[in-house]
N, C-alpha and C positions, 0 to 999 in steps of 0.2 A: 771532393769534386763530384759534381753531378752532371750528367749529360742528358739534356732533354731532347727527345726526338718528337718534333712537332709536325703534325700532318693533318690532312683532312680525310675523313672516312669516305669510302666509296670512290676513291680516286686512284690513279695509277701509282701514286706515291705511297699509298697505304701498304701495299705489298713490299715495296722496297724498304720502307721503314721497319716493317715486321721482320724482314730478313736481316736487316742491320741489328735489330734488337736481339735476335738469336745469337748473332756473332759476338755482340757485346757481352751477352750473358755468358757465353763460352769463355770469353777473355776475362771474365769476372770484373767488368767495368760497371760502376754504379750508374744506372740510367733510369729514365722514366719515359715510356712511350705515351705520348699525350695527343689525344684527338683535339684539334683546335676548335671544334664546334661544341665542346663541353664546357661546363663552368670552369673546370680545372685548366683546360686549354686556353680559354679566354684570359684567365688569371696569369698564366705563364707568359702568354704573348704580351699582355699589358705590362707585367712586371719587368720584362726584359726588352720591351719596345720593339717587338718583332712583328712585321707585317706580312712577310713572305711565308708561303707554305709550299713544300716542306722546308723545314729549317732544323738545324742542329744548334743547340745552345749549350755552351760549356760554362759551368759556374764553379766558383771556388767553394770551399767548405762553409764559408760564411754567407754564401748566396750571391756574391759579387760576380758580375759577368767577366769571364776571361776571354771568350771569343764567341762569335756568332757566324754561322755559315748559312746564309739565306739562299744560296744557289746550289741546286742539286748537283750540278756538274763540278762543283768545287768542294764537295763534302770531304772531310778528312778520312783517312783509312782507319780501320779498326785498330791497327797497330799503333797509329799515332794517338788515338784516343786512349788506348791502354797505357801507352808510355806516359802520357800526361797525367793519367790517373795515379800512376805510381810515383810521379815526380814530387 
């Protein structure tokens, strides 16, 4: 499983996603913090058909989408992501 944290640099969401990344690292969750304005960010957003920023994208080991959270106020908790990573 991989969790993509998609955000735009120099926005309020950048700090929130960086804080979330630290917590996921502490919980040993496989994640990638991705600036949506880079080539990698554009590829991730295109591959998973995500238009909103910030967004969290949860993928399976084979790259299939498990769930997308495009609304910041509905983001899952670190505990939920850690649980799903271990399931």
